[in-house]
Structure formats: C-alpha cells, structure tokens
C-alpha positions as CSV (number, residue, x, y, z in Angstrom):
1,M,130.7,61.3,86.7
2,K,129.3,60.2,83.4
3,V,128.1,63.0,81.0
4,T,126.0,61.7,78.1
5,F,124.9,63.9,75.2
6,L,121.4,62.9,74.1
7,G,121.2,65.5,71.2
8,H,120.4,69.2,70.8
9,A,120.8,70.6,74.3
10,C,119.9,67.5,76.2
11,F,122.4,65.9,78.6
12,L,122.3,63.1,81.2
13,L,124.5,63.4,84.2
14,E,125.0,60.1,86.1
15,G,126.8,60.0,89.5
16,E,125.5,60.0,93.1
17,T,122.2,61.3,91.6
18,T,120.9,61.2,88.0
19,I,120.1,64.5,86.3
20,L,118.5,65.1,82.9
21,I,118.7,68.6,81.3
22,D,116.4,69.9,78.5
23,P,114.8,66.5,77.6
24,F,113.9,67.1,73.9
25,I,113.6,63.4,72.8
26,T,110.3,62.9,71.0
27,G,110.5,64.7,67.6
28,N,114.3,65.2,67.9
29,P,115.7,63.9,64.6
30,V,119.1,63.0,66.2
31,A,118.0,61.4,69.4
32,K,118.8,57.7,69.8
33,I,116.9,56.9,73.0
34,K,113.2,56.7,73.9
35,P,111.7,58.8,76.7
36,E,110.4,55.7,78.4
37,A,114.0,54.3,78.7
38,I,115.1,57.3,80.9
39,N,115.0,57.0,84.7
40,V,116.3,60.0,86.5
41,D,116.0,61.8,89.9
42,L,115.9,65.4,88.7
43,I,114.9,67.1,85.4
44,F,116.2,70.6,84.8
45,V,114.6,72.7,82.1
46,T,116.2,75.9,80.9
47,H,113.2,77.4,79.2
48,G,109.8,76.8,77.8
49,H,110.4,76.2,74.1
50,A,109.3,72.8,72.9
51,D,112.8,71.7,71.9
52,H,113.9,72.1,75.5
53,L,110.9,71.4,77.7
54,G,110.3,68.4,75.4
55,D,109.4,65.2,77.2
56,A,110.0,66.6,80.8
57,V,106.4,65.9,82.0
58,A,106.2,62.4,80.4
59,I,109.5,61.3,81.8
60,A,108.7,62.8,85.3
61,K,105.4,60.9,85.3
62,N,107.1,57.7,84.3
63,C,109.9,57.7,86.9
64,G,108.8,60.1,89.6
65,A,111.5,62.7,88.9
66,T,111.2,66.3,90.1
67,I,111.2,69.0,87.4
68,V,113.2,72.1,88.4
69,S,112.9,75.3,86.4
70,V,111.9,78.9,86.6
71,F,108.6,79.6,88.4
72,E,106.6,79.8,85.2
73,V,107.8,76.6,83.6
74,A,107.5,74.7,86.9
75,T,104.0,76.0,87.4
76,Y,103.0,74.9,83.9
77,C,104.5,71.4,84.4
78,G,102.8,71.1,87.8
79,K,99.4,71.3,86.1
80,F,100.0,67.8,84.8
81,G,100.4,66.3,88.2
82,V,104.2,65.9,88.4
83,Q,106.5,67.0,91.2
84,T,108.1,70.4,90.5
85,H,110.4,72.8,92.2
86,A,110.3,76.5,91.2
87,M,113.3,78.7,91.2
88,H,114.4,81.9,89.6
89,I,117.6,83.5,88.2
90,G,120.2,84.2,90.9
91,G,118.6,81.7,93.3
92,S,120.3,78.5,94.4
93,N,119.1,75.3,96.1
94,R,120.4,71.9,97.2
95,F,118.8,68.7,96.0
96,G,120.5,66.0,98.0
97,P,124.1,65.9,96.8
98,V,123.4,68.5,94.0
99,Q,123.8,72.2,94.5
100,V,122.3,74.3,91.7
101,K,122.2,78.0,90.8
102,L,120.2,79.6,88.1
103,T,122.0,82.0,85.8
104,P,120.8,84.5,83.1
105,A,120.4,83.5,79.5
106,L,119.5,85.9,76.6
107,H,116.7,84.1,74.8
108,G,112.9,83.7,74.9
109,S,110.6,81.2,76.5
110,G,107.1,80.0,75.5
111,L,105.0,77.3,74.0
112,V,102.9,77.7,70.9
113,D,99.3,76.5,71.4
114,E,97.3,74.7,68.6
115,D,95.7,78.0,67.6
116,G,99.1,79.6,67.2
117,T,98.9,81.6,70.5
118,I,102.2,81.7,72.4
119,Q,102.0,80.8,76.1
120,Y,104.7,82.9,77.8
121,L,106.8,80.9,80.3
122,G,109.0,83.3,82.0
123,N,112.7,84.1,81.7
124,P,115.1,81.6,80.1
125,C,118.0,80.5,82.3
126,G,121.2,78.4,82.6
127,F,122.3,76.2,85.4
128,V,125.5,75.9,87.4
129,F,125.7,72.5,89.1
130,N,128.0,71.6,91.9
131,L,128.2,67.9,92.6
132,E,130.9,65.3,93.4
133,G,133.5,68.0,93.6
134,K,132.8,69.2,90.0
135,T,131.2,72.4,88.7
136,I,129.2,72.1,85.5
137,Y,127.6,75.0,83.6
138,H,124.8,74.4,81.1
139,S,124.2,77.8,79.6
140,G,120.8,77.0,78.1
141,D,120.0,78.8,74.8
142,T,121.7,82.2,74.9
143,G,123.4,84.9,73.0
144,L,126.8,86.3,74.0
145,F,126.7,88.8,76.9
146,S,129.5,90.2,79.0
147,D,128.2,89.0,82.4
148,L,129.2,85.5,81.4
149,S,132.5,86.5,82.9
150,L,130.8,86.7,86.4
151,I,129.7,83.1,86.1
152,G,133.3,82.0,85.6
153,K,134.6,84.3,88.3
154,R,132.1,83.2,90.9
155,H,132.1,79.5,89.9
156,P,135.3,78.0,88.5
157,I,133.8,75.8,85.8
158,D,135.1,72.3,85.1
159,L,132.7,71.6,82.2
160,A,130.6,74.0,80.2
161,M,127.9,73.1,77.7
162,L,127.6,76.0,75.2
163,P,125.4,76.4,72.1
164,I,127.1,77.0,68.7
165,G,124.3,76.6,66.2
166,D,123.7,80.3,65.5
167,N,120.4,81.8,64.3
168,F,118.6,81.1,67.6
169,T,121.7,81.2,69.9
170,M,125.3,82.0,69.8
171,G,127.2,80.9,66.7
172,P,130.7,79.5,66.8
173,D,132.5,82.9,66.9
174,D,130.4,84.2,69.8
175,A,130.7,80.9,71.6
176,L,134.5,81.2,71.4
177,E,134.2,84.6,73.1
178,A,131.9,83.0,75.7
179,V,134.6,80.4,76.4
180,K,137.1,83.3,77.0
181,L,134.6,84.9,79.5
182,V,133.5,81.7,81.4
183,K,137.0,80.1,81.3
184,P,136.0,76.5,81.7
185,H,138.5,73.6,81.6
186,V,136.4,71.6,79.2
187,V,133.7,72.6,76.7
188,I,131.0,70.5,75.0
189,P,129.3,72.2,72.1
190,M,125.5,71.8,71.8
191,H,122.4,73.1,70.0
192,Y,123.8,72.5,66.5
193,N,123.2,70.1,63.6
194,T,119.7,69.1,64.8
195,W,118.3,70.8,61.7
196,P,119.9,72.4,58.6
197,L,119.2,75.9,60.0
198,I,121.7,75.4,62.8
199,A,124.3,73.3,60.9
200,Q,127.8,73.9,62.1
201,N,131.2,72.2,62.0
202,P,132.2,71.5,65.6
203,A,135.7,70.5,64.6
204,E,136.3,74.1,63.5
205,F,135.0,75.4,66.8
206,K,137.3,73.0,68.6
207,Q,140.3,74.1,66.7
208,D,139.5,77.8,67.3
209,V,138.9,77.3,71.1
210,E,142.0,75.2,71.6
211,T,144.1,77.7,69.7
212,D,142.9,80.8,71.4
213,T,142.1,79.5,75.0
214,P,143.4,77.0,77.5
215,A,140.1,75.1,77.3
216,R,139.7,71.7,75.7
217,V,136.7,70.9,73.5
218,V,135.1,67.5,73.6
219,I,132.8,66.8,70.7
220,L,130.0,64.3,71.5
221,Q,127.7,62.7,69.0
222,P,124.2,61.9,70.3
223,G,124.5,58.9,72.6
224,D,128.2,59.5,73.3
225,S,129.5,60.0,76.9
226,Y,132.4,61.8,78.6
227,E,133.8,60.9,82.0
228,L,134.4,64.0,84.1
C-alpha cells in the first residue's frame, strides 16, 4: 500500500481502494497538488475545521467519491449534493475492502461563516483503518489523552499519523507520550510546519521517539510517499 503525504493532515492511501483523509489542498501553502487532479473512492474527514474539511465536497463532486465523517459533517456535506456516509465515535463500518472505526479526538469542530458565526459540526474524531492486512491510525487533531492506550490495545497499529505542531494539537513531547500509548510500528508526524505558528523540527521528534520507544518515525515532505 502506498501512503502519500499531501501536507498538513492530508494523506492519500492507494491500494485495493483509494482513500483520501482531510483534504485541505486549496489554501494550503505547502500542498503540491491540485484538487482536480485527485481521483479517489472514499474521503474521510476527521472534523469540520476548514483546514481539514478543505476540498472534500469539490473533490467528491469531481470524482464521485463518498465522504465519510461524523453525522454533523456528513450532513453538512450532503447539502451540496455529494454522496456521504454518516458515522460516530465508537462505530465501525465496512466500505468494500476497507474496515474503518471512528475513535475519539480532543479538539473542536466547526466552520466560520462570512459573518464570523461558527457553525458547529459535531465531535472531532480519528480513524482506524483495516485494509490489505494492515492497520492504520489517523488520530485527527487531538491533544494527549490516556485512552489512546485502548486504541493500541484493541487495534495493533502498523502505522500511526500523529500531530506534532503544538498550539492547536499535541506538541512533540505529548506526541512522544502518545506513541508510547498507541504503540505503533511506524509513525508519520503531521500537522506541523504549515504555518509559523505550528513550526516544529520533525528530526528531533524522530530522534526522541526512536530513542524512547521501539517505533520507527518516517518523515515525509508534502508529495512524498511511503510503502507500507
């Protein structure tokens, strides 16, 4: 399976089916792809902030993909005439060869309207994917919380995508603790260096994780891929 980092928290998973996660492309200063170039089967959205919901609707309209998210985000996207599938935290479902379960995330979720009003879009989440004999965890935007250990206990994780940017999510120190709780084989850091406010040095995170845990850290630049 090919895992491509598209910048911020956006990943493309290519195998028996093609999955896009948190498609923030337009307005993303580090993105190197155009939304119209993306053709996928499923789009998973962790929460309703603009830098995660991003181009989900436009891409779904273009290629006929189904958007999967919590009920509130799925309902919002459905207003634009795209295919959606609503879920909620703790629930799981199979989409062809992909089994997915929604996990908790400590964050917020909502879009800011033109007049500054925030449109609430439910609880943020993460995703545990089981496909092609691999288990992949995308935490979404989250702070550190002890129940991350349950995710690793219930679902032995081959690859985890974890935020390290701080300010809005875990910083590198808390992300290190998250690795200890989740116990993945491989970690890809995300949600950093998109803007100066979340600037981090992923090489330092890699050194700390690989010193203190058995996990291996793979640092991807936007557009880079990893074969799982």
